[in-house]
N, C-alpha and C positions, 0 to 999 in steps of 0.2 A: 076509575081503574086503580089508581094508587100503586103503591109499591108491589103488592102481591100480583097484580095484573101485569105490571112491567116485568117482573121476574119471570112470570109464566111465558110471556112473549119472548123474552131473551133466551129462555131454555128450550122452547118448543118451536118457534117460528123458523129458525135457520134450517132445522132438520126437515120440517114440513115443506118448506119451499123447495128444498133439494129433492126430497122423495116424491113429491107430487108434481114436480116441474112447474111450479107456479111462476108466472112471469111478472106479476104486479100485485103488490099488497097495499090495501087501503085499510086504515085503522081510524077509529074515532079517538081523537086525542084530547078532547076538551076537559077531561078530569084526570090527567096524568099525575099531577102533583098532589099527593095526599088526598086524592079523591075530589079535588076541586082546582081547576085552572091548570096552567102549564108553566114550566120554568125552562130555562135554556138547557139545563142538564137532563131533564126528563125528555125533552124533544130529541136531543142528541142520542139519548139511550134508545129510544124507539127507532130512529132512523138507522142507528148502528146495528140494530137487531134484524134489519131487513125490511122495515116498513118503507114504502116508497112515497106515499102521500098520506096526510092525515086530514080528516074532516074535523069540524069544530062546531061549537054552538055558543050560547050565551055564557056558559060557565068559563069559557076561555078568558074572560075578563076578570076573573076572581083574583088573579095574581097581578101585581103591578107590572111585571115585565111582559105579560101577555101581549099587550099592544105592540111593544117593540119587536117581539118575536114575529108577530103576524106581518109587520111592516118590512121585515128583513129576510123573509123566506117566501118562496113561491111554492113550497112543498106542503103548506098548510092551507086548506081551503077555508076561506073566511065565511063566517055565518051570514045569513041573509040580513041580519040586523046590524052588521058592521058599519060604523059611520064612514062616510066618504072623506 
């Protein structure tokens, strides 16, 4: 997704949720940070834009802080290959 996708969500999602009376937003977040992985700031940016829950996949591990973020929030669904 990277910065262009985050910008689009920030600009479009709040209005779309309001106009369409959307109750719950799910977004794939595994490539938020520069198109690969997640960072604290990119996760906060999406949640602040109206995303309720994020899905993920193996790319979520591409940034060092990805593991810590996954372990500290219940709003990101862990990938099936997430170690126990």
